[in-house]
PDB file with SEQRES, HELIX, SHEET and CRYST1 records, atoms N, CA, C and O in Angstrom:
SEQRES   1 A   76  UNK UNK UNK UNK UNK UNK UNK UNK UNK UNK UNK UNK UNK          
SEQRES   2 A   76  UNK UNK UNK UNK UNK UNK UNK UNK UNK UNK UNK UNK UNK          
SEQRES   3 A   76  UNK UNK UNK UNK UNK UNK UNK UNK UNK UNK UNK UNK UNK          
SEQRES   4 A   76  UNK UNK UNK UNK UNK UNK UNK UNK UNK UNK UNK UNK UNK          
SEQRES   5 A   76  UNK UNK UNK UNK UNK UNK UNK UNK UNK UNK UNK UNK UNK          
SEQRES   6 A   76  UNK UNK UNK UNK UNK UNK UNK UNK UNK UNK UNK                  
HELIX    1 AA1 UNK A    4  UNK A   16  1                                  13    
HELIX    2 AA2 UNK A   19  UNK A   75  1                                  57    
CRYST1    1.000    1.000    1.000  90.00  90.00  90.00 P 1           1          
ATOM      1  N   UNK A   1     107.732  33.275  97.202  1.00  0.00           N  
ATOM      2  CA  UNK A   1     106.660  32.458  97.779  1.00  0.00           C  
ATOM      3  C   UNK A   1     107.323  31.215  98.191  1.00  0.00           C  
ATOM      4  O   UNK A   1     107.053  30.740  99.294  1.00  0.00           O  
ATOM      5  N   UNK A   2     108.229  30.598  97.351  1.00  0.00           N  
ATOM      6  CA  UNK A   2     108.974  29.409  97.812  1.00  0.00           C  
ATOM      7  C   UNK A   2     110.383  29.669  97.871  1.00  0.00           C  
ATOM      8  O   UNK A   2     110.858  30.610  97.236  1.00  0.00           O  
ATOM      9  N   UNK A   3     111.111  28.896  98.599  1.00  0.00           N  
ATOM     10  CA  UNK A   3     112.585  29.004  98.718  1.00  0.00           C  
ATOM     11  C   UNK A   3     113.323  28.344  97.641  1.00  0.00           C  
ATOM     12  O   UNK A   3     112.754  27.684  96.771  1.00  0.00           O  
ATOM     13  N   UNK A   4     114.653  28.530  97.699  1.00  0.00           N  
ATOM     14  CA  UNK A   4     115.539  27.925  96.688  1.00  0.00           C  
ATOM     15  C   UNK A   4     115.484  26.382  96.708  1.00  0.00           C  
ATOM     16  O   UNK A   4     115.474  25.741  95.657  1.00  0.00           O  
ATOM     17  N   UNK A   5     115.449  25.818  97.885  1.00  0.00           N  
ATOM     18  CA  UNK A   5     115.358  24.344  97.954  1.00  0.00           C  
ATOM     19  C   UNK A   5     114.137  23.864  97.406  1.00  0.00           C  
ATOM     20  O   UNK A   5     114.178  22.910  96.629  1.00  0.00           O  
ATOM     21  N   UNK A   6     112.976  24.438  97.729  1.00  0.00           N  
ATOM     22  CA  UNK A   6     111.752  24.027  97.130  1.00  0.00           C  
ATOM     23  C   UNK A   6     111.676  24.194  95.584  1.00  0.00           C  
ATOM     24  O   UNK A   6     111.153  23.337  94.871  1.00  0.00           O  
ATOM     25  N   UNK A   7     112.209  25.303  95.119  1.00  0.00           N  
ATOM     26  CA  UNK A   7     112.194  25.595  93.700  1.00  0.00           C  
ATOM     27  C   UNK A   7     113.078  24.430  93.053  1.00  0.00           C  
ATOM     28  O   UNK A   7     112.638  23.830  92.072  1.00  0.00           O  
ATOM     29  N   UNK A   8     114.222  24.135  93.553  1.00  0.00           N  
ATOM     30  CA  UNK A   8     115.036  23.070  92.993  1.00  0.00           C  
ATOM     31  C   UNK A   8     114.312  21.691  92.995  1.00  0.00           C  
ATOM     32  O   UNK A   8     114.337  20.887  92.063  1.00  0.00           O  
ATOM     33  N   UNK A   9     113.671  21.539  94.165  1.00  0.00           N  
ATOM     34  CA  UNK A   9     112.903  20.199  94.225  1.00  0.00           C  
ATOM     35  C   UNK A   9     111.762  20.151  93.158  1.00  0.00           C  
ATOM     36  O   UNK A   9     111.506  19.108  92.556  1.00  0.00           O  
ATOM     37  N   UNK A  10     111.095  21.306  92.951  1.00  0.00           N  
ATOM     38  CA  UNK A  10     110.029  21.294  91.906  1.00  0.00           C  
ATOM     39  C   UNK A  10     110.541  21.189  90.484  1.00  0.00           C  
ATOM     40  O   UNK A  10     109.934  20.563  89.615  1.00  0.00           O  
ATOM     41  N   UNK A  11     111.696  21.835  90.281  1.00  0.00           N  
ATOM     42  CA  UNK A  11     112.301  21.680  88.912  1.00  0.00           C  
ATOM     43  C   UNK A  11     112.761  20.256  88.595  1.00  0.00           C  
ATOM     44  O   UNK A  11     112.571  19.729  87.499  1.00  0.00           O  
ATOM     45  N   UNK A  12     113.365  19.681  89.601  1.00  0.00           N  
ATOM     46  CA  UNK A  12     113.796  18.257  89.444  1.00  0.00           C  
ATOM     47  C   UNK A  12     112.573  17.398  89.312  1.00  0.00           C  
ATOM     48  O   UNK A  12     112.585  16.491  88.479  1.00  0.00           O  
ATOM     49  N   UNK A  13     111.572  17.597  90.025  1.00  0.00           N  
ATOM     50  CA  UNK A  13     110.441  16.705  89.894  1.00  0.00           C  
ATOM     51  C   UNK A  13     109.724  16.936  88.562  1.00  0.00           C  
ATOM     52  O   UNK A  13     109.237  15.987  87.947  1.00  0.00           O  
ATOM     53  N   UNK A  14     109.657  18.212  88.109  1.00  0.00           N  
ATOM     54  CA  UNK A  14     109.062  18.392  86.777  1.00  0.00           C  
ATOM     55  C   UNK A  14     109.872  17.617  85.608  1.00  0.00           C  
ATOM     56  O   UNK A  14     109.307  17.004  84.702  1.00  0.00           O  
ATOM     57  N   UNK A  15     111.197  17.725  85.747  1.00  0.00           N  
ATOM     58  CA  UNK A  15     112.073  16.946  84.763  1.00  0.00           C  
ATOM     59  C   UNK A  15     111.745  15.399  84.899  1.00  0.00           C  
ATOM     60  O   UNK A  15     111.675  14.690  83.895  1.00  0.00           O  
ATOM     61  N   UNK A  16     111.558  14.929  86.114  1.00  0.00           N  
ATOM     62  CA  UNK A  16     111.346  13.487  86.375  1.00  0.00           C  
ATOM     63  C   UNK A  16     109.865  13.102  86.070  1.00  0.00           C  
ATOM     64  O   UNK A  16     109.540  11.917  86.005  1.00  0.00           O  
ATOM     65  N   UNK A  17     108.989  14.095  85.887  1.00  0.00           N  
ATOM     66  CA  UNK A  17     107.554  13.753  85.734  1.00  0.00           C  
ATOM     67  C   UNK A  17     106.841  13.316  87.049  1.00  0.00           C  
ATOM     68  O   UNK A  17     105.913  12.507  87.034  1.00  0.00           O  
ATOM     69  N   UNK A  18     107.296  13.862  88.134  1.00  0.00           N  
ATOM     70  CA  UNK A  18     106.821  13.552  89.368  1.00  0.00           C  
ATOM     71  C   UNK A  18     106.294  14.823  90.096  1.00  0.00           C  
ATOM     72  O   UNK A  18     106.398  14.932  91.318  1.00  0.00           O  
ATOM     73  N   UNK A  19     105.720  15.792  89.306  1.00  0.00           N  
ATOM     74  CA  UNK A  19     105.438  17.066  89.968  1.00  0.00           C  
ATOM     75  C   UNK A  19     104.347  16.999  90.948  1.00  0.00           C  
ATOM     76  O   UNK A  19     104.433  17.773  91.902  1.00  0.00           O  
ATOM     77  N   UNK A  20     103.311  16.192  90.881  1.00  0.00           N  
ATOM     78  CA  UNK A  20     102.223  16.140  91.841  1.00  0.00           C  
ATOM     79  C   UNK A  20     102.778  15.822  93.152  1.00  0.00           C  
ATOM     80  O   UNK A  20     102.428  16.478  94.132  1.00  0.00           O  
ATOM     81  N   UNK A  21     103.670  14.806  93.252  1.00  0.00           N  
ATOM     82  CA  UNK A  21     104.208  14.373  94.611  1.00  0.00           C  
ATOM     83  C   UNK A  21     104.976  15.573  95.188  1.00  0.00           C  
ATOM     84  O   UNK A  21     104.827  15.887  96.369  1.00  0.00           O  
ATOM     85  N   UNK A  22     105.792  16.242  94.369  1.00  0.00           N  
ATOM     86  CA  UNK A  22     106.705  17.278  94.771  1.00  0.00           C  
ATOM     87  C   UNK A  22     105.831  18.452  95.316  1.00  0.00           C  
ATOM     88  O   UNK A  22     106.129  18.962  96.396  1.00  0.00           O  
ATOM     89  N   UNK A  23     104.773  18.888  94.604  1.00  0.00           N  
ATOM     90  CA  UNK A  23     103.880  19.872  95.034  1.00  0.00           C  
ATOM     91  C   UNK A  23     103.314  19.585  96.437  1.00  0.00           C  
ATOM     92  O   UNK A  23     103.268  20.455  97.307  1.00  0.00           O  
ATOM     93  N   UNK A  24     102.883  18.315  96.613  1.00  0.00           N  
ATOM     94  CA  UNK A  24     102.421  17.947  97.870  1.00  0.00           C  
ATOM     95  C   UNK A  24     103.453  18.035  99.049  1.00  0.00           C  
ATOM     96  O   UNK A  24     103.133  18.428 100.171  1.00  0.00           O  
ATOM     97  N   UNK A  25     104.644  17.659  98.722  1.00  0.00           N  
ATOM     98  CA  UNK A  25     105.785  17.695  99.698  1.00  0.00           C  
ATOM     99  C   UNK A  25     106.044  19.211 100.028  1.00  0.00           C  
ATOM    100  O   UNK A  25     106.197  19.529 101.207  1.00  0.00           O  
ATOM    101  N   UNK A  26     106.096  20.067  99.130  1.00  0.00           N  
ATOM    102  CA  UNK A  26     106.347  21.529  99.266  1.00  0.00           C  
ATOM    103  C   UNK A  26     105.276  22.161 100.116  1.00  0.00           C  
ATOM    104  O   UNK A  26     105.525  23.005 100.977  1.00  0.00           O  
ATOM    105  N   UNK A  27     104.017  21.691  99.818  1.00  0.00           N  
ATOM    106  CA  UNK A  27     102.915  22.317 100.584  1.00  0.00           C  
ATOM    107  C   UNK A  27     102.970  21.797 102.053  1.00  0.00           C  
ATOM    108  O   UNK A  27     102.756  22.583 102.976  1.00  0.00           O  
ATOM    109  N   UNK A  28     103.250  20.505 102.279  1.00  0.00           N  
ATOM    110  CA  UNK A  28     103.296  19.974 103.638  1.00  0.00           C  
ATOM    111  C   UNK A  28     104.493  20.693 104.332  1.00  0.00           C  
ATOM    112  O   UNK A  28     104.354  21.063 105.498  1.00  0.00           O  
ATOM    113  N   UNK A  29     105.623  20.898 103.689  1.00  0.00           N  
ATOM    114  CA  UNK A  29     106.710  21.657 104.277  1.00  0.00           C  
ATOM    115  C   UNK A  29     106.362  23.087 104.728  1.00  0.00           C  
ATOM    116  O   UNK A  29     106.713  23.523 105.825  1.00  0.00           O  
ATOM    117  N   UNK A  30     105.721  23.729 103.912  1.00  0.00           N  
ATOM    118  CA  UNK A  30     105.267  25.115 104.197  1.00  0.00           C  
ATOM    119  C   UNK A  30     104.284  25.165 105.284  1.00  0.00           C  
ATOM    120  O   UNK A  30     104.311  26.076 106.111  1.00  0.00           O  
ATOM    121  N   UNK A  31     103.357  24.153 105.318  1.00  0.00           N  
ATOM    122  CA  UNK A  31     102.358  24.130 106.365  1.00  0.00           C  
ATOM    123  C   UNK A  31     103.116  23.861 107.695  1.00  0.00           C  
ATOM    124  O   UNK A  31     102.842  24.517 108.700  1.00  0.00           O  
ATOM    125  N   UNK A  32     104.066  22.897 107.698  1.00  0.00           N  
ATOM    126  CA  UNK A  32     104.846  22.536 108.875  1.00  0.00           C  
ATOM    127  C   UNK A  32     105.645  23.865 109.406  1.00  0.00           C  
ATOM    128  O   UNK A  32     105.622  24.176 110.597  1.00  0.00           O  
ATOM    129  N   UNK A  33     106.309  24.571 108.480  1.00  0.00           N  
ATOM    130  CA  UNK A  33     106.970  25.803 108.875  1.00  0.00           C  
ATOM    131  C   UNK A  33     106.009  26.800 109.451  1.00  0.00           C  
ATOM    132  O   UNK A  33     106.346  27.427 110.456  1.00  0.00           O  
ATOM    133  N   UNK A  34     104.829  26.996 108.889  1.00  0.00           N  
ATOM    134  CA  UNK A  34     103.904  27.919 109.368  1.00  0.00           C  
ATOM    135  C   UNK A  34     103.441  27.534 110.778  1.00  0.00           C  
ATOM    136  O   UNK A  34     103.292  28.406 111.635  1.00  0.00           O  
ATOM    137  N   UNK A  35     103.205  26.203 111.035  1.00  0.00           N  
ATOM    138  CA  UNK A  35     102.861  25.734 112.294  1.00  0.00           C  
ATOM    139  C   UNK A  35     103.874  25.991 113.368  1.00  0.00           C  
ATOM    140  O   UNK A  35     103.491  26.308 114.494  1.00  0.00           O  
ATOM    141  N   UNK A  36     105.147  25.869 113.081  1.00  0.00           N  
ATOM    142  CA  UNK A  36     106.249  26.120 113.957  1.00  0.00           C  
ATOM    143  C   UNK A  36     106.408  27.601 114.286  1.00  0.00           C  
ATOM    144  O   UNK A  36     106.809  27.931 115.402  1.00  0.00           O  
ATOM    145  N   UNK A  37     106.097  28.536 113.321  1.00  0.00           N  
ATOM    146  CA  UNK A  37     106.033  29.922 113.487  1.00  0.00           C  
ATOM    147  C   UNK A  37     104.994  30.264 114.432  1.00  0.00           C  
ATOM    148  O   UNK A  37     105.236  31.008 115.382  1.00  0.00           O  
ATOM    149  N   UNK A  38     103.768  29.728 114.212  1.00  0.00           N  
ATOM    150  CA  UNK A  38     102.628  30.098 115.068  1.00  0.00           C  
ATOM    151  C   UNK A  38     102.925  29.599 116.496  1.00  0.00           C  
ATOM    152  O   UNK A  38     102.727  30.356 117.447  1.00  0.00           O  
ATOM    153  N   UNK A  39     103.404  28.320 116.681  1.00  0.00           N  
ATOM    154  CA  UNK A  39     103.808  27.947 117.984  1.00  0.00           C  
ATOM    155  C   UNK A  39     104.829  28.832 118.712  1.00  0.00           C  
ATOM    156  O   UNK A  39     104.753  29.099 119.911  1.00  0.00           O  
ATOM    157  N   UNK A  40     105.728  29.236 117.937  1.00  0.00           N  
ATOM    158  CA  UNK A  40     106.778  30.269 118.525  1.00  0.00           C  
ATOM    159  C   UNK A  40     106.079  31.444 118.970  1.00  0.00           C  
ATOM    160  O   UNK A  40     106.362  31.972 120.045  1.00  0.00           O  
ATOM    161  N   UNK A  41     105.080  31.934 118.120  1.00  0.00           N  
ATOM    162  CA  UNK A  41     104.408  33.255 118.463  1.00  0.00           C  
ATOM    163  C   UNK A  41     103.609  33.058 119.642  1.00  0.00           C  
ATOM    164  O   UNK A  41     103.633  33.918 120.523  1.00  0.00           O  
ATOM    165  N   UNK A  42     102.881  31.991 119.764  1.00  0.00           N  
ATOM    166  CA  UNK A  42     102.041  31.645 120.974  1.00  0.00           C  
ATOM    167  C   UNK A  42     102.922  31.630 122.158  1.00  0.00           C  
ATOM    168  O   UNK A  42     102.633  32.283 123.161  1.00  0.00           O  
ATOM    169  N   UNK A  43     104.090  30.840 122.069  1.00  0.00           N  
ATOM    170  CA  UNK A  43     104.958  30.692 123.178  1.00  0.00           C  
ATOM    171  C   UNK A  43     105.498  32.039 123.668  1.00  0.00           C  
ATOM    172  O   UNK A  43     105.714  32.194 124.870  1.00  0.00           O  
ATOM    173  N   UNK A  44     105.725  33.023 122.780  1.00  0.00           N  
ATOM    174  CA  UNK A  44     106.190  34.328 123.153  1.00  0.00           C  
ATOM    175  C   UNK A  44     105.133  35.117 123.775  1.00  0.00           C  
ATOM    176  O   UNK A  44     105.375  35.813 124.761  1.00  0.00           O  
ATOM    177  N   UNK A  45     103.907  35.043 123.219  1.00  0.00           N  
ATOM    178  CA  UNK A  45     102.806  35.978 123.628  1.00  0.00           C  
ATOM    179  C   UNK A  45     102.158  35.476 124.948  1.00  0.00           C  
ATOM    180  O   UNK A  45     101.589  36.273 125.693  1.00  0.00           O  
ATOM    181  N   UNK A  46     102.242  34.202 125.223  1.00  0.00           N  
ATOM    182  CA  UNK A  46     101.532  33.701 126.453  1.00  0.00           C  
ATOM    183  C   UNK A  46     101.932  34.399 127.608  1.00  0.00           C  
ATOM    184  O   UNK A  46     101.032  34.952 128.241  1.00  0.00           O  
ATOM    185  N   UNK A  47     103.222  34.504 128.067  1.00  0.00           N  
ATOM    186  CA  UNK A  47     103.667  35.202 129.261  1.00  0.00           C  
ATOM    187  C   UNK A  47     103.018  36.688 129.201  1.00  0.00           C  
ATOM    188  O   UNK A  47     102.432  37.122 130.193  1.00  0.00           O  
ATOM    189  N   UNK A  48     103.129  37.409 128.093  1.00  0.00           N  
ATOM    190  CA  UNK A  48     102.663  38.715 127.985  1.00  0.00           C  
ATOM    191  C   UNK A  48     101.162  38.812 128.418  1.00  0.00           C  
ATOM    192  O   UNK A  48     100.734  39.709 129.145  1.00  0.00           O  
ATOM    193  N   UNK A  49     100.416  37.809 127.904  1.00  0.00           N  
ATOM    194  CA  UNK A  49      98.936  37.810 128.157  1.00  0.00           C  
ATOM    195  C   UNK A  49      98.734  37.553 129.727  1.00  0.00           C  
ATOM    196  O   UNK A  49      97.912  38.172 130.402  1.00  0.00           O  
ATOM    197  N   UNK A  50      99.516  36.643 130.177  1.00  0.00           N  
ATOM    198  CA  UNK A  50      99.398  36.412 131.685  1.00  0.00           C  
ATOM    199  C   UNK A  50      99.649  37.551 132.496  1.00  0.00           C  
ATOM    200  O   UNK A  50      98.907  37.816 133.441  1.00  0.00           O  
ATOM    201  N   UNK A  51     100.727  38.312 132.176  1.00  0.00           N  
ATOM    202  CA  UNK A  51     101.199  39.557 132.873  1.00  0.00           C  
ATOM    203  C   UNK A  51     100.021  40.545 132.786  1.00  0.00           C  
ATOM    204  O   UNK A  51      99.647  41.176 133.775  1.00  0.00           O  
ATOM    205  N   UNK A  52      99.441  40.664 131.562  1.00  0.00           N  
ATOM    206  CA  UNK A  52      98.295  41.629 131.395  1.00  0.00           C  
ATOM    207  C   UNK A  52      97.176  41.321 132.257  1.00  0.00           C  
ATOM    208  O   UNK A  52      96.596  42.181 132.919  1.00  0.00           O  
ATOM    209  N   UNK A  53      96.878  40.108 132.248  1.00  0.00           N  
ATOM    210  CA  UNK A  53      95.772  39.553 133.140  1.00  0.00           C  
ATOM    211  C   UNK A  53      96.003  39.823 134.660  1.00  0.00           C  
ATOM    212  O   UNK A  53      95.110  40.234 135.401  1.00  0.00           O  
ATOM    213  N   UNK A  54      97.286  39.554 135.058  1.00  0.00           N  
ATOM    214  CA  UNK A  54      97.585  39.833 136.483  1.00  0.00           C  
ATOM    215  C   UNK A  54      97.535  41.368 136.821  1.00  0.00           C  
ATOM    216  O   UNK A  54      97.168  41.757 137.929  1.00  0.00           O  
ATOM    217  N   UNK A  55      97.936  42.254 135.780  1.00  0.00           N  
ATOM    218  CA  UNK A  55      97.837  43.630 135.996  1.00  0.00           C  
ATOM    219  C   UNK A  55      96.410  44.018 136.065  1.00  0.00           C  
ATOM    220  O   UNK A  55      96.083  44.894 136.865  1.00  0.00           O  
ATOM    221  N   UNK A  56      95.542  43.459 135.316  1.00  0.00           N  
ATOM    222  CA  UNK A  56      94.087  43.860 135.415  1.00  0.00           C  
ATOM    223  C   UNK A  56      93.558  43.432 136.800  1.00  0.00           C  
ATOM    224  O   UNK A  56      92.815  44.203 137.406  1.00  0.00           O  
ATOM    225  N   UNK A  57      93.904  42.240 137.332  1.00  0.00           N  
ATOM    226  CA  UNK A  57      93.397  41.696 138.590  1.00  0.00           C  
ATOM    227  C   UNK A  57      93.941  42.695 139.696  1.00  0.00           C  
ATOM    228  O   UNK A  57      93.221  43.027 140.638  1.00  0.00           O  
ATOM    229  N   UNK A  58      95.161  43.133 139.556  1.00  0.00           N  
ATOM    230  CA  UNK A  58      95.824  43.946 140.578  1.00  0.00           C  
ATOM    231  C   UNK A  58      94.965  45.316 140.534  1.00  0.00           C  
ATOM    232  O   UNK A  58      94.598  45.887 141.561  1.00  0.00           O  
ATOM    233  N   UNK A  59      94.710  45.738 139.342  1.00  0.00           N  
ATOM    234  CA  UNK A  59      93.965  47.147 139.303  1.00  0.00           C  
ATOM    235  C   UNK A  59      92.571  46.994 139.923  1.00  0.00           C  
ATOM    236  O   UNK A  59      92.099  47.900 140.610  1.00  0.00           O  
ATOM    237  N   UNK A  60      91.875  45.794 139.674  1.00  0.00           N  
ATOM    238  CA  UNK A  60      90.534  45.672 140.298  1.00  0.00           C  
ATOM    239  C   UNK A  60      90.680  45.530 141.731  1.00  0.00           C  
ATOM    240  O   UNK A  60      89.855  46.098 142.447  1.00  0.00           O  
ATOM    241  N   UNK A  61      91.667  44.813 142.280  1.00  0.00           N  
ATOM    242  CA  UNK A  61      91.856  44.693 143.764  1.00  0.00           C  
ATOM    243  C   UNK A  61      92.153  45.996 144.409  1.00  0.00           C  
ATOM    244  O   UNK A  61      91.658  46.256 145.506  1.00  0.00           O  
ATOM    245  N   UNK A  62      92.946  46.845 143.781  1.00  0.00           N  
ATOM    246  CA  UNK A  62      93.265  48.133 144.336  1.00  0.00           C  
ATOM    247  C   UNK A  62      91.968  49.026 144.346  1.00  0.00           C  
ATOM    248  O   UNK A  62      91.691  49.738 145.311  1.00  0.00           O  
ATOM    249  N   UNK A  63      91.200  48.945 143.227  1.00  0.00           N  
ATOM    250  CA  UNK A  63      90.022  49.739 143.129  1.00  0.00           C  
ATOM    251  C   UNK A  63      88.949  49.226 144.245  1.00  0.00           C  
ATOM    252  O   UNK A  63      88.186  49.998 144.825  1.00  0.00           O  
ATOM    253  N   UNK A  64      88.988  48.001 144.438  1.00  0.00           N  
ATOM    254  CA  UNK A  64      88.011  47.548 145.469  1.00  0.00           C  
ATOM    255  C   UNK A  64      88.383  47.770 146.936  1.00  0.00           C  
ATOM    256  O   UNK A  64      87.507  47.911 147.789  1.00  0.00           O  
ATOM    257  N   UNK A  65      89.666  47.799 147.219  1.00  0.00           N  
ATOM    258  CA  UNK A  65      90.130  47.856 148.572  1.00  0.00           C  
ATOM    259  C   UNK A  65      90.639  49.296 148.929  1.00  0.00           C  
ATOM    260  O   UNK A  65      90.853  49.549 150.115  1.00  0.00           O  
ATOM    261  N   UNK A  66      90.840  50.223 148.002  1.00  0.00           N  
ATOM    262  CA  UNK A  66      91.227  51.550 148.426  1.00  0.00           C  
ATOM    263  C   UNK A  66      90.242  52.299 149.175  1.00  0.00           C  
ATOM    264  O   UNK A  66      90.573  52.902 150.196  1.00  0.00           O  
ATOM    265  N   UNK A  67      88.902  52.304 148.683  1.00  0.00           N  
ATOM    266  CA  UNK A  67      87.903  53.086 149.497  1.00  0.00           C  
ATOM    267  C   UNK A  67      87.780  52.636 150.942  1.00  0.00           C  
ATOM    268  O   UNK A  67      87.806  53.479 151.839  1.00  0.00           O  
ATOM    269  N   UNK A  68      87.643  51.297 151.215  1.00  0.00           N  
ATOM    270  CA  UNK A  68      87.615  50.945 152.607  1.00  0.00           C  
ATOM    271  C   UNK A  68      88.835  51.347 153.407  1.00  0.00           C  
ATOM    272  O   UNK A  68      88.679  51.795 154.543  1.00  0.00           O  
ATOM    273  N   UNK A  69      89.994  51.218 152.898  1.00  0.00           N  
ATOM    274  CA  UNK A  69      91.247  51.544 153.590  1.00  0.00           C  
ATOM    275  C   UNK A  69      91.241  53.078 153.870  1.00  0.00           C  
ATOM    276  O   UNK A  69      91.547  53.485 154.991  1.00  0.00           O  
ATOM    277  N   UNK A  70      90.904  53.916 152.887  1.00  0.00           N  
ATOM    278  CA  UNK A  70      90.722  55.390 153.125  1.00  0.00           C  
ATOM    279  C   UNK A  70      89.795  55.665 154.255  1.00  0.00           C  
ATOM    280  O   UNK A  70      90.099  56.436 155.165  1.00  0.00           O  
ATOM    281  N   UNK A  71      88.611  55.001 154.188  1.00  0.00           N  
ATOM    282  CA  UNK A  71      87.525  55.252 155.116  1.00  0.00           C  
ATOM    283  C   UNK A  71      88.067  54.830 156.583  1.00  0.00           C  
ATOM    284  O   UNK A  71      87.723  55.487 157.566  1.00  0.00           O  
ATOM    285  N   UNK A  72      88.845  53.815 156.686  1.00  0.00           N  
ATOM    286  CA  UNK A  72      89.382  53.370 157.992  1.00  0.00           C  
ATOM    287  C   UNK A  72      90.450  54.430 158.463  1.00  0.00           C  
ATOM    288  O   UNK A  72      90.544  54.717 159.656  1.00  0.00           O  
ATOM    289  N   UNK A  73      91.209  54.972 157.555  1.00  0.00           N  
ATOM    290  CA  UNK A  73      92.148  55.977 157.946  1.00  0.00           C  
ATOM    291  C   UNK A  73      91.525  57.297 158.435  1.00  0.00           C  
ATOM    292  O   UNK A  73      91.991  57.949 159.369  1.00  0.00           O  
ATOM    293  N   UNK A  74      90.405  57.645 157.709  1.00  0.00           N  
ATOM    294  CA  UNK A  74      89.613  58.813 158.084  1.00  0.00           C  
ATOM    295  C   UNK A  74      88.982  58.658 159.492  1.00  0.00           C  
ATOM    296  O   UNK A  74      89.009  59.606 160.277  1.00  0.00           O  
ATOM    297  N   UNK A  75      88.438  57.524 159.802  1.00  0.00           N  
ATOM    298  CA  UNK A  75      87.674  57.251 160.961  1.00  0.00           C  
ATOM    299  C   UNK A  75      88.631  56.991 162.226  1.00  0.00           C  
ATOM    300  O   UNK A  75      88.191  57.069 163.373  1.00  0.00           O  
ATOM    301  N   UNK A  76      89.868  56.700 161.962  1.00  0.00           N  
ATOM    302  CA  UNK A  76      90.754  56.438 163.096  1.00  0.00           C  
ATOM    303  C   UNK A  76      91.604  57.653 163.489  1.00  0.00           C  
ATOM    304  O   UNK A  76      92.396  57.575 164.429  1.00  0.00           O  
TER     305      UNK A  76                                                      
END                                                                             
């Protein structure tokens, strides 16, 4: 659940009698790391979502324009 550095910090804070402050710092650090991970995930997924939306728009455009194009080819 917690890393080596955090465990060492908590042990030192417990010996010094400052455990409440150390727990707050560890929680803030974990929250900050979680936010960085979420930001990285969003940055990686954003282009994928944009490409999927573009593929959907392409599919709709082909579906809308293929019948008239086929009709023009048949009539000419």
